[in-house]
N, C-alpha and C positions, 0 to 999 in steps of 0.2 A: 504493500499498499504506500502510497508515494503521500506522506503523510502532511508536506506543507505545501503542495498544491491542493488537495482536498481541504484544508482548515482555509484556504484563501478562496477558494470556490465558495463554501458554506457562508464565509461573510458576506459574498455577494448575494447569496441566497437571502439570507436575513435581510436586506435592506430591499429586495424584490417584494419580496411577499410581505414586507412592511406595507406596501402599498395596495397589496390584496387585501390587508387587513384593514387598513384603512377603510373602504367602502363599507363594510357594515358599522363600523365605527363612526362617520360621518351621517347615517341616515337617521339616528334620534333628534340630531341637530337641524338636519334639514326640515324635519316634521316639526320642529318647534319655532325655528325662525323664519322657516319660508310656509309653513302651513301645508306641505304635502301631505297627500293621504297615503294609507298602506298601498294602495296600487302605484301610486306614484313612486313611491321608494321602491316598491319591489321593481319596477321598471329599470330604475338605475342600477340594481343588482343585476335585473337582466342583460344590462348594457356592460357592465364588468366582468361579470361570471359568465354569462350565458351565449348572448351572438361573436362577443370576439374571440370566445374560446373556440368557435368553430373553425378559425383560421389555423388552429394549431398547428392539424395535420401537415399544412402546405411548409410551416417551418420544419416538422419534422422530413417532411421530405427533401428541404433543402441539406440538412445535416446528415443524412444519409448519402446523398452524392459527394460532399465534402466537406471538412469543419467549418465554420463558420462564427469563428471565435468572437469578432465584431458585434454579433446581436447581442452578448450578454451585457453590455455597457448600455448598449442602443436601447435595450429591453428595459433596464430597471430606470435610466434615464426618461425615456418615453412614459411609463408608469408613471413618474413622479410630477411629470408636467400634466399628465391626465388629472392626477388627484388635484394637486394645486387647482388646477382650471375649474375641476368639478365644485368646490369649495368657495370660490372666488367669482363662479359665473352670476349672472343677475337671471337669468331666464331657466325653465326648467329644460326647453330642448337643448341648450348650450350645456348644461349642467350633465345631461343625458349624455352628448356627444362626448366631451370630456373623461367620463365614465367608462365608455365604448375606448377612446382611446388608451384610458389606463390599462384597460383590459389585453388591448392587443400589444402593447408594451411587457406584458406578464405574459403571454403565450410567447412572443418571441425569445423571451429570455431562457425558457425551462430545456428545451430541446437542446441547443448548446452546450449549456452547462451540465443539463444530466449526463450526455455525452461524455463531456471530459470528467466528471466527477464518477462515472462507471470503470474509464479508463485507469483511473489513479485508483479505485477500492478494487478492483476484479470482481468475482466473485461475490465477495464478503456482503453480507445481508447488515453488517453492522456498520462499515463505511458508507454503503446507503443511508443508512440509517442516521449516520452524521450529517451529511448532507442534506437531506430529508429534513431534520430537524431545524437546521437554520431555516428553513422557510418558516417552520410553525415558531420557532422564538421570534421572527419578523412580526409573524400574525400576531400574536402575544402582545407584543409591543405597541401595536399601532392602536388599541383603545386607549392606554395611557396616554400616548402622544398626540392623539389627535383630542381628547379632552381636556389634556392643558394648552394646547396652540389655542383651539377653538375657545375652550371655555373663560381661556384669558384676552382673547384678542379680537373674539368673534371670527364667523366665516371670512370677512375681510384678512384675517392674519393668515390665511391658509397659505400663503406664500413661502411660510415657515417649514411645511411639511417637505419642501423639496431638499432640505440642507442635505439630511442623510445620503440620498441619490448623489449631490454634489460633490461631497466628501468621498465617498465610495469610488466615483468616477476618477477624482484627482490620484486615489491611492493604485486605481488599476494604471493610470497613465505612467504613474512613476515605477512600480513595482510589477507590472504587468509583463513588461518586456523578460524581465529577468524570471517571473515565475515560469510562463510559457515555454521558458527556452530547456526549463528542466524537464517537462513533462511533454510527451510525445500529445499531437492533436489527433493521434489514428491508432487502432487497436495494433499492437504487436502482432508478427506475421502467426505465430502459435495461436491467437485470438483470432485472429480472420481467418485462419484454418479451419479451426473447430467450430465459426459461424457458416462457413461454406459448405461443410459437409454434412450441413443439418438441412432438413425441409421445413420449411415455415407452416403452425399448425393452427391451419385458420378457423377449424370448428373449436379447441381448448380454448383460443383466443376470443372468439365469439361470447363464451361463457364466461371470462374474465370481463370482456368489455361491458355483459348486462351486469356483471356484480358490481363495475364501478359507476354504470348510470345509476342502480338504485343505491348505490353509496351518496352520489353527489346531491340526490335531491332531497334527502333529511339534513345532511352536513349545511348545504347553502341554506336550506329554509330556518334551521335552529342558530346561524350566526346571523342570518338578519333580522331574527324576529324574537333572538333571547333576550336582548335590553330592552324592547319593546314590552315584552311579554313580562318583565320582573315588576318594568315603570308602571305600565298601566292595568294588568291584570291583577297584580299582588303588590302594588302600591311599595313598591322600592323607592330607593330615590334614583338619581339620575347615575349618581360617581360608585353605586351598587350595579348597576346596568352594565358599565363600563367594566368595573372590577369582575362580574360573571365573564365576561366575554375574553379579559385578561386569563383569569383563571382556566377557562375554555381550553384555549389555545396553549396555555402553558402544560394544562394536562396532556394535549396534545403531543407536543413534545416530549413528555416522558414516556408515552405511549409508543412514540415512531422508537425511541432509542430502546425499548424494550422488546418492541416486534423486531428489531433488528438483532437483537440478542439472543431472543428464542428462534427465529428462523436458523440463525447458526448454530445453535445447538440440539434441535428438535424438528429442523426442517419450515419450509416456507408457510406449508398448511397450517400449521398449529398459530401461530400469530393471526392468520387469516381467519379460521373459525372462531377461535378463541373472540378475537374482536369483535365480531358480528353478534357472537353470543350473549356477550355481555351488553353491547349497546343497544340491543332492544328493551330490557328491562330499564338501562339509564334514561331512554329516552322517553319512556312511559312517567318515570317519577318527575322528568322537567314538564311534560303536558298536563298532568294531574297534581303537582305541588301545592298544599294549603296555605305555602308561604313562601316569602323569597328566599327564607334563608335554605328551605328544601328546593328550590328550584336551582340553586347555584350548586348545591349538592350533587345533583343532578347531573346538573353541565358538566362540571369536573370530571363524575364517572362518565358520561357521553365523549369527552373530549380523551379519555385515555383511551377508551373500548376501540373508539373511531380510526385514531390511528395505530391501532396494533398492525394492523396490516400494509398499513401505507408502503413503507421500505419494500417489503416482499412482494405485494403484487407489483412494484416498479420492476424490479431484477424477472419477475414471472412472465410480464409481459414481453422483455426483451427478449428472454430465450423462447416465449412461444413464437415470436417472428425474428429469430436470429438472423435474416440476410434482410431485415428490415426495421432495424431498431426506432430510428424516427418515426416511421410511419407509426410501429406499435405504440411510441409513448404520444402520437397527435391523437390516435383513433381512441386510446384507453383514457387516459388523462388530460386531452385537451378537449376532444368531440364528444368523449360519453361524458365527462364531466359538465359539461355546458349544459346539459339538459338539467341537471339542478338550477342553474340561471333560467333556462329555456322556461320552466314551471314555475319563476316566481310569480308573474304577474299573476297566474291565474291564483295561486295561492295568498296572494295578497288582496285580490278580489274577496275570495271565501273569507278572508279575517277581517276584510271590511265588514261584509254582510254578517257573519257568524260568531265574528271574535277569531283573535288568534290561538287559543286554546283547540277550538277546533281544528284551525289548519294544521298545528301540532298533531292531532291524534291521527290525521289522514296520512301524514309523512310516519307515522309510526307503522303502516302497514307497507308502507314502501320499502322501509327499513326490514320488515319482515320478510319481502321477497328477497331483499340484495343477501340475507342471511340463507336463504334456499340456494340461490345461484352457489354462495361460496360454498357449501356444502357439497358442491356436484365438481368442484376443483380437480384438478390432478395436478401434481407437480411434476418437473420437464429440469433436468439436470443436465448441460451441454458437455460432453467429452471428447476429447480432440478422436475426430476420424471413427465416428460409432454413432447408432440412434440413439438420440437424447432423451426418450422418455423413462424418467425413474419411478420408482413404486410411489404411492401418494407420501408415505412418511419417508422420505431419502432425504436424507439432510442435506443443506447445502454444504457445498465443497468450498474450500479456501481461498482468501484471495490469491494463494501462490497456483491455483489450479487456472488452465485456460477457459476463457468463457469468450464470447461476443461482448463488445463493447457497444454501447448504444444511448440513445438519449430517451429519456421521460420528461413529465413534468413534475415537479414536487411542489 
């Protein structure tokens, strides 16, 4: 494992996904200061997490053809521009367009960054979990940053939200050349040979994509509605709503690391199945919580459970389609995850008509579907020169063994 390169990429992931987490953190302020409805703010979530993610397979195809490292800084700078624009825009249409721009930047970042992270970490689930947790940590910091900036300076002070991206871009310019010189931008010949000797398993990949689709709807819904649910249904404070989002994403970071550790020790399917089994009751606690404190506790459990499968699903998608790792990334964690954003306006309309709790109960059923899909998955471990379908409980190989490098969203 190339630890220095992986740490450098993880730092950029923190910054990039800070802007992904900023979207749900901005929604309560947009409702209170601009008087947007649930449907309106759900449309903004759609712009950032839904429609814009549809283009991620295109970025995956570009990365499959040849490495495009410049997309990494371009991605998080574009995301920063979109979020600051959404905070400072006057009208709803301009706010929506800026949110879409942020989503495009986030989508552009992930394929090249995860491509390089997989090369640095090899087959290790822990390596991928370390890179992935950078994104989770970034999202966890977003509510506190947005609450501080907007709470202190109002939406007009949203330009301050661009500071992390500008600092990181400067570090990329200063240190990026030295770091890039130490790590290859393409898999080693042994890893490339391992990928070329295995056929793409589209049927297994389809099952994983269905699992990811059913994962995305509850996740996007909860992150978009949790703070509002705590404030409006359970009479919690604005600060408590922001704290709940922060705790949810911090729990997701812990779940990501734990999932990588479990994947290396017990095989990828262990954290995948355990995550969905635990997520269903955790979401039920959030939906039926009698108090804000109980909802926060449920959100912590939900975040932990939902991210146990995250890193193993990234590498599993790459190994299902070893000759098309960027496409696997774009379809599974780009296009498939966009369904959560696409469903957001309909769920927002449902919340307007029948309350947030009704929307949360509906997505609880969707999460149960994800559990059923996860139970149908099979592992696949690529070995150089042979068929790559291993038994369901086969543990992942060490970072030293050959594997196809690839791209995925984190």
